[in-house]
C-alpha positions in Angstrom: 3.9 16.5 -7.0 0.5 18.1 -7.1 -1.6 17.1 -10.1 -4.2 19.3 -11.6 -7.7 19.8 -10.4 -8.8 17.3 -7.7 -6.5 14.5 -8.9 -4.3 14.8 -5.8 -0.6 14.2 -5.2 1.6 11.7 -7.1 4.9 10.1 -6.2 6.6 6.7 -5.9 7.3 4.5 -3.0 10.8 4.6 -1.6 10.2 1.0 -0.6 12.0 0.3 -3.9 15.3 1.6 -2.3 17.4 0.2 0.5 15.7 1.3 3.7 15.5 -1.3 6.4 17.3 1.0 8.9 17.1 4.8 9.2 20.7 5.2 8.0 19.9 3.2 4.8 16.7 5.2 4.2 18.4 8.5 4.9 21.0 7.6 2.3 18.4 6.5 -0.2 16.4 9.6 0.3 19.4 11.9 -0.3 20.8 9.8 -3.2 17.8 8.9 -5.4 14.8 11.1 -4.7 16.4 14.4 -5.8 17.5 12.8 -9.0 13.9 11.6 -9.7 12.5 15.0 -8.9 15.0 16.6 -11.3 13.8 14.3 -14.0 10.0 14.5 -13.5 9.3 17.7 -11.6 12.3 20.1 -11.8 10.3 23.2 -11.2 7.6 21.8 -8.9 7.4 20.7 -5.3 7.9 17.0 -5.2 5.9 14.8 -2.8 7.7 12.0 -1.0 6.5 8.6 0.2 8.9 7.5 3.0 9.5 3.9 4.0 9.9 3.7 7.8 10.6 0.4 9.5 9.7 0.2 13.2 13.4 0.6 14.1 13.6 3.7 11.9 10.4 5.2 13.4 11.7 4.6 16.9 15.0 6.2 16.1 13.3 9.3 14.7 10.9 9.5 17.7 13.9 9.6 20.0 15.9 12.1 18.0 14.6 15.6 17.6 17.8 16.4 15.7 17.2 13.8 13.0 13.6 14.8 12.6 14.7 18.4 12.2 17.4 17.3 9.7 14.8 15.4 7.7 12.4 18.4 7.5 15.3 20.7 6.6 16.4 18.4 3.8 13.0 18.2 2.3 12.5 22.0 2.5 15.9 22.7 1.0 15.2 20.4 -2.0 11.6 21.6 -2.6 10.1 18.3 -1.5 7.4 17.5 1.0 6.4 14.3 2.9 2.8 13.2 2.5 2.8 9.5 3.2 4.7 6.8 5.0 4.9 3.2 4.2 4.6 1.5 7.7 3.6 -1.9 6.3 6.8 -3.9 6.8 7.7 -3.8 10.5 11.2 -5.1 10.0 13.7 -6.0 7.2 12.3 -6.1 3.7 15.3 -6.2 1.4 17.8 -9.0 0.8 16.1 -11.4 3.2 13.3 -13.9 2.9 10.1 -12.0 3.8 7.1 -14.2 2.7 4.2 -14.1 5.2 6.4 -12.6 7.9 5.8 -9.2 6.3 2.4 -9.1 8.1 4.0 -9.7 11.5 3.5 -8.4 14.1 -0.1 -8.1 13.1 -2.7 -5.6 14.3 -3.6 -7.6 17.4 -0.2 -6.7 18.8 1.1 -3.8 21.0 4.2 -3.6 18.7 2.2 -2.8 15.6 0.0 -0.3 17.5 3.0 1.6 19.0 4.9 1.5 15.7 1.9 3.2 13.9 1.6 5.8 16.7 5.3 6.6 16.3 4.9 7.1 12.6 1.9 9.4 13.2 3.9 11.6 15.5 6.7 11.9 13.0 4.2 12.8 10.2 2.5 15.4 12.3 5.9 17.2 12.8 7.5 16.7 9.4 4.6 16.9 6.8 3.5 20.3 5.6 0.4 22.0 6.7 -1.3 21.8 3.3 -1.6 17.9 3.2 -3.3 15.3 5.4 -0.5 12.7 5.6 -1.3 9.0 5.5 0.1 5.9 7.1 0.1 2.7 4.9 -0.5 -0.3 7.1 -1.1 -4.1 6.6 -4.4 -5.8 6.0 -4.7 -6.5 9.8 -3.2 -10.0 9.6 -2.3 -13.1 7.5 -5.6 -14.8 6.9 -4.6 -18.3 8.2 -3.6 -16.7 11.5 -7.1 -15.2 12.1 -8.4 -18.1 14.1 -11.6 -16.7 15.7 -13.7 -13.7 16.8 -11.2 -12.8 19.6 -8.6 -12.0 16.9 -11.0 -9.8 15.0 -11.9 -8.0 18.3 -8.3 -7.4 19.0 -7.8 -5.9 15.5 -10.7 -3.5 16.0 -9.6 -2.6 19.5 -6.2 -1.5 18.4 -7.5 0.3 15.4 -9.8 2.3 17.7 -6.8 3.1 20.0 -4.8 4.5 17.0 -7.9 6.4 15.8 -8.2 8.0 19.3 -4.5 8.9 19.2 -4.9 10.5 15.8 -7.9 12.5 17.0 -5.9 13.8 20.0 -2.9 14.4 17.7 -5.0 16.6 15.5 -6.3 18.6 18.5 -2.7 19.1 19.7 -0.9 19.8 16.3 -3.7 20.8 13.8 -2.5 17.9 11.5 -5.0 15.4 10.2 -3.0 12.1 10.0 -4.8 9.1 8.5 -4.4 5.4 8.9 -4.8 3.5 5.6 -5.2 -0.3 5.8 -4.2 -2.1 2.6 -6.1 -5.2 1.5 -3.9 -7.9 0.0 -4.4 -11.5 -1.3 -4.4 -14.2 1.3 -4.9 -11.7 4.2 -7.7 -10.9 6.6 -8.6 -7.9 4.5 -8.4 -9.3 1.0 -11.4 -8.4 -1.2 -13.2 -5.1 -1.3 -16.2 -6.9 0.1 -14.2 -8.2 3.1 -12.8 -4.7 3.7 -16.2 -3.1 3.7 -17.5 -5.8 6.1 -14.7 -5.1 8.6 -15.6 -1.4 8.7 -19.3 -2.1 9.0 -19.3 -5.2 11.3 -16.3 -4.4 13.6 -15.4 -0.7 13.5 -18.8 1.0 13.0 -21.0 -1.1 15.2 -22.8 0.7 18.0 -20.7 -1.1 20.6 -17.5 -0.1 18.9 -18.5 3.5 18.4 -19.6 3.8 22.1 -16.2 2.4 23.2 -14.3 4.9 21.1 -16.7 7.6 22.3 -15.9 6.8 25.9 -12.2 7.0 25.2 -12.5 10.4 23.5 -15.3 11.8 25.7 -17.6 12.1 22.8 -20.9 10.6 21.5 -21.2 7.6 19.3 -21.8 9.9 16.4 -18.7 11.9 17.2 -16.7 8.6 17.3 -18.1 7.7 13.9 -16.9 11.0 12.5 -13.4 10.4 14.0 -13.2 7.0 12.3 -14.4 8.4 9.0 -11.8 11.2 9.3 -8.8 9.1 10.3 -9.3 5.4 9.2 -9.6 4.2 5.7 -7.8 2.2 3.0 -4.9 2.0 0.6 -6.4 0.8 -2.6 -3.6 -1.2 -4.4 -4.8 -1.7 -7.9 -2.5 -4.7 -8.4 -4.1 -6.5 -5.4 -7.7 -6.1 -6.5 -6.8 -7.0 -10.1 -5.2 -10.2 -8.8 -8.6 -10.9 -7.1 -10.3 -10.6 -10.5 -12.4 -7.7 -9.2 -14.0 -5.2 -11.5 -12.0 -2.1 -10.6 -14.6 0.5 -11.3 -17.3 -1.4 -9.3 -14.9 -2.0 -6.5 -14.0 1.7 -6.1 -17.6 2.7 -6.4 -18.6 0.2 -3.7 -16.0 1.7 -1.3 -17.5 5.1 -2.0 -21.0 3.9 -1.5 -20.0 2.3 1.8 -18.3 5.6 2.9 -14.9 3.8 3.3 -12.2 6.4 2.4 -9.4 5.6 0.0 -6.6 7.6 1.5 -4.1 6.4 -1.1 -4.6 5.0 -4.6 -1.7 2.8 -5.4 -0.6 2.2 -8.9 1.0 -1.3 -9.3 0.8 -4.0 -11.9 0.8 -7.8 -11.4 1.7 -10.7 -13.7 -1.2 -12.1 -15.7 -1.4 -15.4 -17.6 -4.6 -15.3 -19.7 -4.0 -18.9 -20.9 -1.8 -21.2 -18.8 0.2 -23.8 -20.6 3.3 -25.8 -19.8 5.4 -23.1 -21.6 3.8 -20.5 -19.4 4.7 -22.5 -16.3 8.3 -22.9 -17.4 8.6 -19.2 -18.1 7.1 -18.3 -14.7 9.7 -20.2 -12.8 12.0 -17.2 -13.3 9.6 -15.3 -11.0 8.7 -18.0 -8.5 12.0 -18.1 -6.5 11.3 -14.8 -4.7 11.9 -13.6 -1.2 8.3 -12.3 -1.3 5.0 -14.2 -1.4 3.7 -14.8 -5.0 0.0 -15.2 -4.2 -1.7 -16.5 -7.3 -5.4 -16.6 -8.0 -6.7 -19.0 -10.7 -9.9 -18.6 -12.6 -11.0 -22.0 -14.0 -14.5 -22.9 -15.2 -15.7 -19.6 -13.7 -14.4 -20.4 -10.2 -11.5 -18.8 -8.3 -8.9 -20.8 -6.5 -6.3 -19.2 -4.3 -2.6 -20.3 -4.0 -0.2 -18.8 -1.5 2.8 -19.1 -3.9 3.4 -19.8 -7.6 4.8 -23.2 -6.7 1.4 -24.3 -5.3 -0.2 -23.2 -8.6 2.4 -25.2 -10.6 1.5 -28.4 -8.6 -2.2 -27.9 -9.3 -1.6 -27.5 -13.0 0.6 -30.6 -13.1 -2.1 -32.6 -11.3 -4.9 -31.3 -13.5 -3.8 -29.6 -16.8 -6.4 -27.6 -18.7 -7.5 -24.1 -19.6 -7.3 -21.5 -16.8 -6.1 -18.0 -16.2 -3.7 -17.0 -13.4 -2.9 -13.7 -11.9 0.1 -13.4 -9.6 1.0 -10.9 -7.0 4.4 -9.9 -8.3 4.9 -6.2 -9.0 6.2 -5.4 -12.4 6.7 -2.0 -14.1 3.4 -0.2 -14.5 4.2 0.9 -18.1 4.5 -2.6 -19.4 1.5 -4.6 -20.8 3.3 -7.5 -22.4 6.1 -9.5 -20.7 6.6 -11.9 -23.6 5.3 -15.2 -22.4 2.5 -13.5 -20.5 0.8 -10.2 -19.8 0.4 -7.8 -16.9 -2.6 -6.2 -15.2 -1.8 -2.7 -16.5 -5.3 -2.6 -17.9 -6.6 -2.4 -14.3 -4.4 0.7 -13.6 -5.8 2.3 -16.8 -9.4 1.6 -15.5 -8.7 2.9 -12.1 -7.1 6.1 -13.3 -9.9 6.7 -15.8 -12.4 6.3 -12.9 -10.3 8.6 -10.7 -10.0 11.2 -13.5 -13.8 11.2 -13.9 -14.6 10.9 -10.1 -11.6 11.6 -7.9 -11.4 8.9 -5.3 -8.2 9.9 -3.4 -6.1 12.9 -2.7 -2.9 10.7 -2.8 -1.5 8.6 -5.5 1.6 6.5 -5.3 3.4 4.1 -7.6 4.6 1.0 -5.8 6.9 -1.3 -7.8 9.2 -2.3 -5.0 10.6 -5.4 -6.8 13.4 -3.8 -8.8 16.1 -5.8 -7.1 14.4 -9.1 -7.7 13.0 -8.5 -11.3 14.3 -10.7 -14.1 17.2 -8.9 -15.7 15.5 -8.4 -19.0 12.9 -6.1 -17.3 15.5 -3.8 -15.9 15.7 -1.0 -18.4 18.3 1.6 -17.4 19.1 2.4 -13.7 16.6 2.8 -10.9 16.2 6.5 -11.5 15.3 5.9 -15.2 12.9 3.2 -14.2 11.1 5.2 -11.5 10.9 8.3 -13.6 9.4 6.4 -16.5 6.7 4.9 -14.2 5.8 8.4 -12.9 5.7 9.9 -16.4 3.4 7.0 -17.6 1.0 7.4 -14.7 0.9 11.2 -15.1 0.3 10.7 -18.9 -2.8 8.6 -18.1 -4.3 11.5 -16.1 -3.5 14.4 -18.5 
């Protein structure tokens, strides 16, 4: 739904629902989203964030009938598509995902073509009054980025997609954007690393000249294409886990002219004081199909762990005062989880910054972990839960 002033659009991610195949996503879209709309925006157009796997995108690309059916459904229900989650390439529900969620990464033809397919779908289905975005991974899993040749491949494929998006705009009039999402333990992880990739790989003179040759334009024209079509998803949860100052982080992106195409509201688990009781309570969260990247702050230094179990071992070997923040999405309206806290404070800081100085035209709540949350955090059914999150975020901006 459209928020007031320049605050942009707000919705929730349908990644929370079953959607690994188009049949699953189509069923979830028809089953849950109209109920959420009726709860939070009964008399307004309601924006939709659609999860599309690579298989779903390929099916839609090859089926004009299903694309027309999707558009007709959205129109009939006073809804509109403004963003697609094209981060998980394959299955994401009821299977062990872990670091495979980043594969195939951005050096691959598969990731590139998948993203192009999603762009074509958005250009046809999204309305004329929005510039739809594609949410995409942070290029690759950091341990797999083994040298400059990998970084060069990332940049080359991003340029290819940017060129496609520029031609798509010429052909359809739709400005589709690609938004890379920094995440702990990935090549794009911190705000500083994200800015560095844009400056040192995408916006170098050699890179701009290569894109310019592809598009038949100058280096300056290529720079404008990149600025128009390639930016970030700013997941507040991820940068809070990194112990970043949220306001400074957002300001640094603005200062570096790196667009935030989507501001994502999500909260992580926070343990201000780690004790054995904390560790015992956290074990309920550690056996997850997803990564539980954990960053420890001890004696002023940050240490990164890929999963909670690794942090547990470090604590057992060397007990003592420290703070942990763990990448496990929890309801955005919660601040206290009993034995520990959440990073809801970071969402409040980001939304206050956005309210004063709008940083993105698209907002999205992404708590996709409903099916793996501990039972005591599941209040009501999924529609209750999603609606309460939307109402809380909207309340922060009113």
